[in-house]
C-alpha positions in Angstrom: -4.2 28.4 -5.6 -0.9 28.6 -3.9 1.9 30.5 -5.5 5.6 29.5 -5.4 8.4 31.9 -6.0 11.7 30.3 -6.9 14.9 32.3 -6.4 17.1 30.9 -9.1 16.7 29.3 -12.5 19.2 26.5 -12.7 18.4 22.8 -13.0 17.2 22.5 -9.4 14.9 25.5 -9.7 13.5 24.4 -13.0 13.0 20.8 -11.7 11.2 21.9 -8.6 9.3 24.5 -10.7 8.0 21.8 -13.0 7.1 19.7 -10.0 5.0 22.5 -8.6 3.3 23.1 -11.9 2.6 19.3 -12.1 0.8 19.6 -8.8 -1.2 22.6 -9.9 0.7 25.5 -8.2 1.4 28.8 -9.8 5.1 29.2 -10.1 7.5 32.1 -10.8 11.0 31.2 -11.8 13.5 34.1 -11.4 16.8 35.0 -13.1 19.1 38.0 -13.8 18.3 37.3 -17.5 14.6 36.4 -17.7 14.7 36.0 -21.5 16.6 32.7 -21.1 13.5 31.3 -19.3 11.1 31.9 -22.2 11.1 28.3 -23.3 10.3 27.1 -19.7 7.5 29.7 -19.4 6.0 28.7 -22.7 6.1 25.0 -21.9 4.7 25.6 -18.4 1.5 27.3 -19.7 -0.8 29.7 -17.9 0.5 28.9 -14.4 4.2 29.5 -15.2 5.7 33.0 -14.7 9.1 34.5 -14.8 10.7 37.5 -13.2 13.5 39.0 -11.1 14.5 37.7 -7.7 12.6 40.5 -6.2 9.5 39.8 -8.2 9.6 36.1 -7.3 9.9 37.0 -3.6 6.9 39.2 -3.8 4.9 36.6 -5.9 5.4 33.5 -3.8 3.4 32.5 -0.8 6.2 30.0 -0.3 9.7 30.6 -1.6 12.3 28.2 -2.8 16.0 29.2 -2.6 17.7 27.4 -5.4 21.0 29.1 -6.1 24.7 28.2 -5.4 25.4 28.2 -1.7 28.2 30.7 -2.3 25.7 33.4 -3.5 22.7 32.5 -1.3 22.9 35.5 0.9 23.5 37.8 -2.0 20.4 36.4 -3.8 18.3 37.0 -0.7 19.5 40.6 -0.5 18.6 41.0 -4.2 15.2 39.5 -3.6 14.7 41.9 -0.7 14.5 40.5 2.8 11.5 42.6 3.5 9.6 40.6 0.8 10.5 37.4 2.6 9.4 38.4 6.1 7.6 35.6 7.9 7.5 33.5 4.7 8.5 29.9 4.4 11.8 29.7 2.4 12.7 26.2 1.4 16.5 26.2 1.4 17.9 23.7 -1.1 21.5 25.1 -1.0 24.7 23.5 0.0 28.0 25.3 1.0 30.0 23.7 -1.7 33.5 25.3 -2.1 35.2 26.0 -5.4 38.0 23.4 -4.9 38.0 20.0 -6.5 36.8 16.9 -4.6 39.2 14.8 -2.6 38.8 11.1 -3.1 35.2 11.8 -4.2 34.4 14.1 -1.3 33.4 17.6 -2.2 34.6 20.4 -0.1 32.5 22.9 2.0 33.3 26.5 2.9 31.5 26.0 6.3 32.5 23.8 9.2 30.6 21.5 11.5 30.0 24.3 14.0 27.8 26.4 11.8 25.8 25.4 8.7 25.0 27.7 5.7 21.4 27.7 6.7 22.3 28.9 10.2 24.3 31.7 8.6 21.3 32.7 6.5 18.9 32.4 9.5 21.2 34.7 11.6 21.5 37.2 8.9 17.8 37.2 8.0 16.1 36.4 11.3 12.6 37.3 10.1 12.7 34.6 7.3 11.4 31.1 8.1 14.1 28.9 6.5 13.5 25.2 6.1 16.3 22.9 4.8 15.2 20.4 2.2 16.1 19.0 -1.2 19.8 19.4 -0.6 20.8 15.8 -0.4 19.3 14.3 -3.6 19.9 14.7 -7.3 17.5 16.8 -9.3 16.3 13.8 -11.3 14.7 12.4 -8.1 13.4 15.5 -6.4 9.8 15.1 -7.6 7.9 11.9 -7.1 11.0 9.6 -7.4 10.5 6.0 -8.5 12.6 4.1 -6.1 11.4 0.7 -4.8 10.9 2.2 -1.4 9.9 5.7 -0.5 13.1 7.7 0.2 13.5 10.0 3.2 14.0 13.8 3.1 15.7 15.2 6.2 14.4 18.7 7.1 15.0 21.2 9.8 14.1 24.7 10.7 13.2 27.0 13.6 9.6 27.6 12.7 7.2 24.7 13.1 4.5 26.1 10.8 7.1 26.6 8.0 8.3 23.1 8.4 4.6 21.8 8.2 4.2 23.7 4.9 7.4 22.2 3.6 6.4 18.7 4.7 3.1 19.0 3.0 4.9 19.7 -0.2 7.3 16.8 0.4 4.5 14.4 0.9 2.9 15.6 -2.3 6.3 15.1 -4.0 6.4 11.5 -2.8 8.8 11.7 0.1 9.0 10.2 3.6 10.0 13.0 6.0 12.4 13.1 8.9 12.1 16.2 11.0 15.5 16.8 12.6 14.5 19.8 14.7 15.9 23.3 14.7 18.2 25.0 12.2 21.2 23.7 14.1 20.5 20.3 12.6 21.5 21.7 9.2 25.1 21.1 10.4 24.3 17.4 9.9 21.9 17.6 7.0 24.0 19.7 4.7 26.9 17.2 4.7 24.6 14.5 3.5 25.2 16.2 0.1 28.8 15.1 0.5 27.8 11.6 1.2 25.3 11.5 -1.7 27.8 12.7 -4.2 30.6 10.2 -3.4 29.3 7.3 -5.5 28.8 9.7 -8.4 32.2 11.2 -8.1 34.0 7.8 -7.7 31.8 5.6 -9.9 29.5 7.9 -11.9 26.5 6.4 -9.9 23.9 9.0 -9.2 20.7 7.0 -8.9 20.3 6.6 -5.2 18.7 8.3 -2.2 18.7 8.0 1.6 16.1 6.2 3.7 15.7 6.4 7.5 14.7 3.0 8.8 13.0 3.0 12.2 12.9 0.1 14.7 9.6 -1.3 15.9 
């Protein structure tokens, strides 16, 4: 049975954790305060575990990075980069800045010349980062019930890590668009901006992206 270590314990981490439990994975959710996860662990049953960032990094065959983008590098340092060597790390983060949105457009602390995932990949070269789950709301991350299957855009430098991520995405009910190397995160991360605009302007959050291909 595959084991998933989730670095983080917010709504994204818990949602994905529940999705993995639903699909019969063992899951460790991690936090600086493990006691606040007691209810999640109890509800999750025998396959649900909790621990520190470091314990989750050691536990998981595959890792999910589910923290605020501003603390992503710090979280990996706390988890121990040596515990993530050659592992697939599904990067759900976005480089959202602290300032308020402008006309519904959230602000990033990166620019279009370097994505957050590229920064992480450069700092931790022996980790196999794959960008995914960054441009959809948590309510639709696992087996979403849209009329058509939505598209998840992914990228990463390691093909084997992308394949592992894509297998999970298929299980979670997604069409997949592989956008290539980590450089493509420069385009994928801003999809979060686009996804959020209807919510920020009109409180509409029940949508997803779909890539339509010609014949």
